[in-house]
C-alpha positions as CSV (number, residue, x, y, z in Angstrom):
1,M,-8.9,-19.0,-36.0
2,S,-10.9,-16.7,-34.5
3,R,-11.2,-17.0,-30.9
4,K,-14.9,-17.8,-29.2
5,L,-16.2,-16.6,-26.0
6,L,-19.7,-18.3,-24.6
7,I,-20.7,-16.6,-21.6
8,K,-23.5,-18.8,-19.5
9,N,-26.3,-18.3,-17.4
10,G,-25.4,-14.4,-16.4
11,I,-28.0,-11.4,-15.8
12,V,-27.5,-10.0,-19.3
13,I,-28.3,-6.1,-19.0
14,C,-28.6,-3.8,-21.7
15,P,-30.7,-0.3,-21.4
16,S,-30.6,1.0,-25.0
17,Q,-33.1,-2.5,-25.9
18,K,-34.8,-2.7,-22.3
19,I,-33.2,-5.5,-21.7
20,M,-33.1,-7.6,-18.3
21,D,-32.9,-11.2,-18.2
22,K,-31.1,-14.5,-18.3
23,L,-29.2,-15.2,-21.6
24,D,-26.1,-16.3,-23.3
25,I,-24.4,-14.3,-24.6
26,L,-21.8,-15.7,-27.2
27,I,-18.3,-14.1,-28.5
28,D,-16.2,-14.6,-31.6
29,G,-13.2,-12.8,-31.8
30,S,-14.4,-9.5,-31.0
31,I,-17.6,-9.0,-32.4
32,I,-21.3,-10.4,-30.0
33,Q,-22.0,-12.9,-32.8
34,K,-25.1,-13.9,-30.7
35,I,-27.6,-13.3,-27.3
36,Q,-30.2,-15.7,-26.1
37,K,-31.4,-18.3,-24.1
38,D,-28.8,-21.6,-24.0
39,I,-26.5,-21.6,-26.5
40,T,-24.2,-24.1,-27.2
41,D,-21.1,-23.9,-28.6
42,H,-18.2,-27.1,-28.6
43,E,-15.5,-24.4,-29.8
44,A,-16.0,-20.7,-27.5
45,Q,-14.7,-20.8,-24.2
46,I,-17.1,-21.2,-21.4
47,L,-17.1,-18.3,-18.3
48,D,-20.0,-19.2,-15.7
49,A,-21.6,-16.1,-15.2
50,S,-24.9,-17.6,-13.2
51,G,-25.1,-15.2,-9.9
52,K,-23.9,-12.0,-12.0
53,Y,-25.1,-9.5,-14.2
54,V,-23.1,-9.2,-17.6
55,C,-23.8,-5.8,-18.9
56,P,-22.2,-3.2,-21.7
57,G,-18.9,-3.0,-20.7
58,L,-18.2,0.4,-18.0
59,I,-17.1,4.1,-19.4
60,D,-15.4,6.0,-17.4
61,M,-15.5,9.8,-19.3
62,H,-13.4,11.7,-16.4
63,T,-10.5,10.3,-15.4
64,N,-6.5,11.6,-14.4
65,L,-3.8,9.5,-15.8
66,K,-1.1,11.9,-15.3
67,E,1.3,10.6,-18.5
68,P,2.6,12.6,-19.7
69,G,4.6,14.4,-17.0
70,R,4.6,12.5,-13.8
71,E,4.5,8.7,-14.0
72,D,5.9,8.2,-10.5
73,I,2.1,8.7,-10.0
74,G,0.6,7.4,-12.7
75,T,0.8,5.8,-16.0
76,I,-0.9,4.6,-19.3
77,K,-0.5,1.4,-17.9
78,S,-1.3,1.6,-14.1
79,G,-4.4,3.6,-15.1
80,S,-5.2,0.9,-17.3
81,E,-4.9,-1.9,-15.4
82,S,-6.9,0.3,-12.7
83,A,-9.6,1.2,-14.8
84,A,-9.8,-2.8,-15.8
85,S,-10.1,-4.0,-11.8
86,G,-12.6,-1.5,-11.1
87,G,-14.0,-2.7,-14.5
88,F,-14.2,-0.2,-16.8
89,T,-13.9,-1.0,-20.3
90,S,-13.4,2.2,-21.7
91,I,-12.0,5.1,-20.1
92,A,-11.2,9.4,-21.5
93,C,-8.5,10.7,-20.0
94,M,-8.5,14.5,-19.6
95,P,-5.8,16.8,-20.9
96,N,-4.5,18.1,-18.0
97,T,-0.5,16.2,-17.9
98,N,2.8,17.8,-18.4
99,P,3.1,18.2,-21.4
100,V,-0.8,20.0,-21.6
101,I,-3.0,17.7,-24.7
102,D,-3.1,20.7,-26.5
103,D,-2.4,19.7,-30.4
104,L,-2.0,16.6,-32.5
105,M,1.3,15.6,-31.1
106,G,-0.6,15.1,-27.5
107,I,-3.5,13.0,-28.9
108,E,-1.3,11.1,-30.4
109,Y,1.0,10.0,-28.3
110,I,-1.9,9.4,-26.1
111,L,-3.5,6.7,-28.8
112,S,-0.6,5.0,-29.2
113,R,0.1,4.3,-25.9
114,T,-3.0,3.0,-25.3
115,R,-2.1,0.6,-28.4
116,S,1.2,-0.2,-26.6
117,V,0.1,-1.2,-23.3
118,G,-3.4,-3.3,-25.2
119,L,-6.7,-3.4,-21.6
120,V,-9.0,-1.1,-21.6
121,N,-9.5,1.7,-24.9
122,I,-8.1,4.8,-23.7
123,F,-10.5,7.3,-25.6
124,P,-8.7,11.3,-25.6
125,I,-10.4,14.7,-25.2
126,G,-7.8,17.9,-25.8
127,A,-7.5,21.3,-24.3
128,V,-9.9,24.0,-25.1
129,T,-7.0,26.6,-24.5
130,K,-3.3,26.6,-25.3
131,G,-1.8,25.0,-21.9
132,N,-5.4,25.0,-20.2
133,Q,-4.1,28.8,-19.6
134,G,-7.8,30.3,-20.8
135,K,-6.0,32.7,-22.8
136,E,-5.7,31.7,-26.4
137,L,-8.2,28.5,-28.6
138,T,-6.3,25.8,-29.1
139,N,-6.2,23.6,-32.8
140,I,-9.4,22.2,-32.4
141,S,-10.0,20.8,-35.5
142,S,-6.7,18.9,-35.7
143,M,-7.0,17.0,-32.1
144,V,-11.0,16.0,-33.4
145,E,-9.6,14.5,-37.1
146,A,-7.3,12.2,-34.3
147,G,-9.3,11.2,-31.8
148,A,-9.5,13.8,-29.3
149,V,-13.5,12.9,-28.4
150,A,-14.9,15.9,-26.1
151,L,-12.3,19.0,-24.9
152,T,-11.8,20.2,-21.4
153,D,-9.8,23.1,-19.1
154,V,-10.7,19.7,-16.8
155,N,-10.4,22.0,-13.3
156,K,-10.2,25.5,-14.6
157,S,-13.4,27.0,-15.9
158,I,-13.3,29.4,-18.9
159,M,-13.7,33.0,-17.2
160,D,-13.6,35.0,-20.5
161,S,-17.2,34.3,-22.1
162,S,-16.0,35.5,-25.5
163,L,-13.8,32.6,-25.2
164,M,-15.8,30.0,-24.2
165,R,-18.9,31.6,-27.2
166,S,-16.1,30.8,-29.5
167,A,-15.3,27.5,-28.6
168,L,-18.9,26.5,-28.6
169,E,-19.6,28.3,-32.0
170,Y,-16.4,26.4,-33.3
171,V,-17.0,22.4,-31.6
172,K,-20.3,22.3,-32.9
173,M,-19.6,21.4,-36.4
174,F,-17.7,18.8,-34.8
175,N,-20.3,16.9,-32.5
176,I,-18.8,17.0,-29.8
177,P,-19.2,18.2,-26.0
178,I,-17.3,20.8,-24.1
179,I,-17.0,19.0,-20.8
180,S,-17.2,22.6,-18.0
181,H,-15.2,22.4,-14.8
182,C,-17.5,25.2,-12.9
183,E,-15.8,27.1,-10.9
184,D,-15.3,31.3,-10.7
185,S,-11.7,31.1,-9.5
186,N,-12.4,34.4,-8.4
187,L,-14.8,33.4,-5.8
188,S,-13.0,29.8,-5.6
189,E,-9.7,30.8,-4.5
190,D,-7.5,29.3,-2.4
191,G,-10.5,27.8,-1.0
192,C,-10.1,24.2,-0.1
193,I,-13.8,23.1,1.6
194,N,-17.3,24.2,0.9
195,E,-17.5,27.7,2.6
196,S,-20.5,26.8,5.0
197,R,-20.4,25.8,9.1
198,V,-17.5,23.4,8.6
199,S,-15.3,25.5,6.8
200,T,-16.5,28.0,9.9
201,I,-15.0,25.2,12.6
202,L,-12.1,24.2,11.3
203,G,-10.9,27.5,10.1
204,F,-10.2,27.1,6.6
205,K,-11.0,29.0,4.4
206,G,-14.5,27.5,1.8
207,I,-15.0,27.4,-2.0
208,P,-18.4,28.8,-1.7
209,S,-21.6,26.9,-3.2
210,I,-22.0,30.0,-6.2
211,A,-18.7,29.7,-7.5
212,E,-20.3,26.8,-9.0
213,E,-23.5,28.0,-10.5
214,L,-22.6,30.9,-11.7
215,M,-20.5,28.9,-14.0
216,V,-23.4,26.8,-14.4
217,S,-25.7,29.4,-15.0
218,R,-22.8,31.6,-17.8
219,D,-22.6,28.4,-19.2
220,I,-26.5,27.6,-19.6
221,I,-27.2,31.2,-21.9
222,L,-23.5,30.2,-23.3
223,S,-25.3,26.7,-24.7
224,R,-29.0,28.0,-25.4
225,F,-27.4,30.8,-27.8
226,T,-24.9,28.5,-29.8
227,Q,-27.0,25.5,-29.4
228,S,-23.3,23.8,-29.1
229,R,-23.3,21.2,-26.6
230,I,-21.6,21.7,-23.0
231,H,-21.4,18.5,-20.5
232,F,-21.3,20.0,-16.8
233,A,-18.4,17.6,-14.7
234,H,-19.3,16.3,-11.5
235,I,-21.9,18.6,-10.8
236,T,-22.3,19.4,-6.6
237,T,-25.1,21.6,-5.3
238,R,-28.7,21.4,-5.5
239,S,-28.7,25.0,-6.7
240,S,-27.4,23.5,-9.6
241,V,-29.1,20.1,-10.5
242,E,-32.5,22.5,-10.9
243,M,-30.8,24.7,-13.4
244,I,-29.6,22.2,-15.3
245,R,-33.4,20.7,-14.5
246,I,-35.2,23.2,-15.5
247,S,-32.7,24.2,-18.6
248,K,-33.5,20.0,-19.8
249,K,-37.3,21.0,-20.7
250,D,-36.5,23.7,-23.0
251,N,-34.1,21.9,-24.6
252,I,-31.0,23.1,-24.5
253,P,-28.3,20.5,-25.1
254,I,-26.8,20.3,-22.4
255,T,-25.8,17.0,-19.3
256,C,-24.1,16.8,-16.8
257,G,-22.4,14.8,-14.6
258,T,-21.7,13.4,-11.4
259,T,-19.2,11.1,-8.9
260,P,-19.2,8.0,-6.4
261,H,-17.9,10.5,-3.9
262,H,-19.7,13.2,-4.3
263,F,-23.2,11.0,-2.9
264,S,-21.3,8.9,-0.8
265,L,-19.7,11.7,1.0
266,S,-19.8,15.2,2.3
267,E,-18.4,17.7,4.3
268,E,-20.0,16.2,7.1
269,D,-17.5,13.7,6.5
270,I,-14.4,16.4,6.7
271,L,-15.2,17.6,10.5
272,K,-15.3,14.2,11.9
273,S,-11.4,13.4,9.8
274,P,-10.1,17.1,9.9
275,Y,-6.8,15.4,8.9
276,D,-7.7,12.9,6.4
277,T,-6.8,15.0,2.8
278,N,-8.4,12.1,1.4
279,L,-11.4,13.7,1.8
280,K,-10.0,17.3,-0.2
281,I,-11.5,17.1,-3.4
282,Q,-12.4,19.4,-6.9
283,P,-15.2,20.6,-6.8
284,P,-14.9,19.9,-3.2
285,L,-17.7,17.6,-0.4
286,R,-20.5,19.4,-0.6
287,S,-23.9,19.7,2.4
288,Q,-26.2,17.2,3.4
289,D,-28.2,18.6,1.4
290,D,-26.4,19.1,-1.5
291,L,-25.5,15.4,-1.9
292,S,-29.5,14.8,-1.3
293,A,-29.8,17.2,-4.6
294,I,-27.4,14.9,-6.7
295,K,-28.7,11.2,-5.0
296,E,-32.3,13.4,-6.5
297,G,-31.5,14.3,-9.9
298,L,-29.5,11.2,-10.8
299,Q,-33.0,9.2,-9.8
300,D,-34.9,12.1,-12.2
301,G,-33.0,11.9,-14.6
302,T,-31.4,14.8,-14.5
303,I,-27.8,13.7,-14.2
304,D,-26.9,11.8,-17.3
305,T,-23.6,10.2,-16.3
306,I,-22.0,8.9,-13.4
307,A,-18.0,9.0,-13.9
308,T,-15.3,8.8,-11.2
309,D,-13.0,11.7,-11.8
310,H,-9.5,9.4,-11.0
311,D,-6.7,11.4,-9.6
312,P,-4.3,9.9,-8.0
313,W,-1.4,11.8,-5.9
314,L,2.5,9.7,-3.7
315,D,1.2,9.5,-0.1
316,N,4.5,12.0,0.5
317,E,1.6,14.5,-1.0
318,K,-1.4,13.7,0.5
319,D,-0.2,13.3,3.6
320,I,0.1,17.4,4.6
321,E,-0.9,20.4,6.3
322,F,-5.3,19.8,4.3
323,I,-5.0,23.9,3.3
324,N,-1.8,22.2,1.1
325,A,-2.8,18.6,-0.4
326,P,-3.2,18.4,-3.3
327,F,-7.3,17.8,-4.6
328,G,-8.0,14.6,-5.7
329,I,-8.1,10.3,-4.7
330,V,-8.1,7.1,-6.7
331,S,-11.8,5.7,-7.5
332,F,-11.6,3.5,-10.4
333,E,-12.3,0.4,-8.4
334,T,-14.6,1.5,-5.7
335,A,-16.6,2.8,-7.8
336,I,-19.1,0.5,-8.6
337,P,-19.5,-0.6,-5.1
338,L,-20.2,2.8,-3.6
339,I,-23.4,2.6,-6.4
340,F,-24.9,-0.5,-4.6
341,E,-24.1,1.1,-1.2
342,N,-25.5,4.2,-2.0
343,L,-27.7,4.3,-5.2
344,V,-29.3,0.5,-5.7
345,T,-29.0,-0.3,-2.4
346,T,-30.3,3.0,-1.3
347,K,-33.5,2.1,-4.2
348,Y,-32.4,5.2,-6.1
349,L,-31.9,3.7,-9.2
350,S,-32.1,0.4,-10.4
351,I,-29.6,-1.5,-12.0
352,Q,-30.3,-1.0,-15.3
353,D,-30.4,3.1,-14.3
354,V,-26.7,2.5,-13.0
355,I,-25.7,0.8,-16.3
356,E,-27.4,3.8,-18.5
357,K,-25.8,6.4,-15.8
358,I,-22.2,4.8,-16.7
359,S,-21.9,2.9,-19.4
360,L,-24.2,3.7,-22.2
361,N,-24.9,7.9,-21.8
362,P,-21.1,8.4,-22.1
363,S,-21.6,6.2,-25.1
364,K,-24.0,8.6,-26.4
365,I,-22.5,12.1,-25.3
366,L,-18.8,10.9,-26.1
367,N,-20.2,9.1,-30.1
368,L,-18.1,6.1,-29.1
369,H,-20.5,3.5,-30.4
370,R,-20.7,1.6,-27.6
371,G,-22.9,0.9,-24.1
372,I,-24.6,-1.7,-25.7
373,L,-25.5,-5.6,-25.9
374,K,-26.3,-7.0,-29.7
375,N,-25.4,-8.7,-32.4
376,G,-22.9,-7.2,-34.3
377,F,-21.7,-5.3,-31.9
378,V,-18.0,-5.1,-29.9
379,A,-17.2,-7.5,-27.3
380,D,-17.3,-4.8,-24.3
381,I,-18.6,-6.5,-21.3
382,T,-18.5,-5.6,-17.9
383,I,-19.6,-8.5,-15.1
384,I,-20.4,-7.6,-11.4
385,D,-20.9,-10.1,-8.1
386,P,-23.5,-8.1,-7.2
387,E,-22.4,-9.8,-3.3
388,L,-19.3,-9.9,-3.5
389,E,-18.2,-8.0,-0.2
390,I,-14.2,-7.2,0.0
391,N,-11.7,-4.8,2.5
392,I,-10.5,-1.9,0.9
393,T,-6.6,-1.7,2.0
394,K,-4.0,-0.1,-0.1
395,D,-3.1,-3.4,-1.4
396,F,-6.8,-4.1,-2.9
397,F,-5.7,-0.9,-5.5
398,H,-3.3,-1.6,-8.6
399,S,-3.1,2.3,-9.2
400,I,0.3,3.9,-8.8
401,C,-1.4,5.9,-5.6
402,K,-3.4,4.4,-3.2
403,N,-5.1,8.1,-1.6
404,S,-8.3,6.5,-1.0
405,P,-10.9,7.6,1.9
406,F,-12.4,4.4,2.1
407,I,-9.4,2.1,3.0
408,G,-10.6,0.8,6.2
409,R,-13.6,0.2,4.5
410,K,-16.2,-3.3,3.5
411,L,-17.4,-2.2,0.1
412,K,-19.7,-4.9,-1.8
413,G,-20.5,-5.8,-5.6
414,F,-17.9,-5.2,-7.7
415,A,-17.0,-6.5,-11.5
416,V,-15.2,-9.3,-11.3
417,Y,-14.5,-9.6,-15.0
418,T,-13.1,-7.4,-17.7
419,I,-13.9,-7.8,-21.5
420,V,-12.5,-5.7,-24.3
421,N,-13.1,-6.9,-28.1
422,G,-13.6,-10.2,-26.8
423,Q,-11.2,-10.9,-25.0
424,I,-11.2,-11.1,-20.7
425,I,-8.4,-8.2,-19.8
426,Y,-8.8,-8.5,-16.0
427,D,-10.4,-11.8,-14.1
428,R,-10.6,-10.6,-10.1
429,Y,-11.0,-14.4,-8.9
430,K,-7.0,-15.2,-10.4
431,D,-6.2,-10.7,-9.8
432,L,-5.2,-11.1,-13.4
433,F,-4.2,-9.0,-15.9
434,C,-4.5,-10.0,-19.9
435,I,-3.2,-8.5,-22.9
436,Q,-5.7,-7.9,-25.8
437,Q,-4.2,-10.2,-28.7
438,N,-5.0,-8.6,-32.7
439,N,-7.5,-11.3,-34.3
């Protein structure tokens, strides 16, 4: 007998159908069977969602899980638990592992480990170039056929424009995007924060905004020429937003995203806490004006997605001189409250807009066929309590590493139930994970 779950009394939000209403959802096995008011089913487990948002499962299209190679700081299991507790039902993992995920075996390894862990859906992203070295293209077709949903060289731009053109022409036949980290390494080399008044005051070598903007400009031109899809990961500057805004009006096949920390923090926070290496992020925290431009880009639809760029590091790796510390923070579990605090409460975005950017749009960009609450669709669902407040401590995080600049803050609005394939895999009230069972 298949299991049934009945979600009662929640505010159902589905941007693709422009639904925001108090409805019930009946799940049979892994599939949504019915969405309407006042459903009764005596065989179903009842989940009361009164006062909560019931949304399509959240999708994070930019995560660093560290396995294989650095299982001491992050594994597929620990990353899955951290993602699930943050409300994410699906995540896409970057190929910057050791070895790099740049061939068929790497893709198959991620998918095999995902099935073994049995928590969230993990979709592997393959490398564009062998070893992420920017010199020779990988065997793209074999990775796509094995299950790669996109390609990227992660935290490196492909500096060779001819090679980038070839990659774009090749992936066009598969209708998948190249995810571009836009940073001219000749301009950003050895930099650790935004090049500005703040970097001068602190005596840190800066990463100029033009390092990003030059590569955004180049990749827009390449996308227009090849008519192949590019997704710009974590853009950070006003000029980047403006170039993408203008280019979208010309129907160039580009999309772009940002992260919660890039609309929650600026370089001024580094000036206040110059020894906090959890503020060292790639791309760097920019000016307050750039932060405002990111919010404006989210508001007018220029920026399509919000992704966490979850990137764990051990305390002893982060707790060193700022210039020598690695870039990155853990981000799964603080994403939703930061979105509420900086975008929803301030009325930059409605809750429907948020779900579009953190569920529907990532699904469309990666061709995942998720992000929708509808009869017959897979029951990946996130339930959010907008009133729940939590003091963020190190113990709050399920990630192996706790490198977050938000420790010590009180945040509001958290995922309380994460449902994958019709099964509650995380219950915040019990702080309990449940492995998915096959129907």
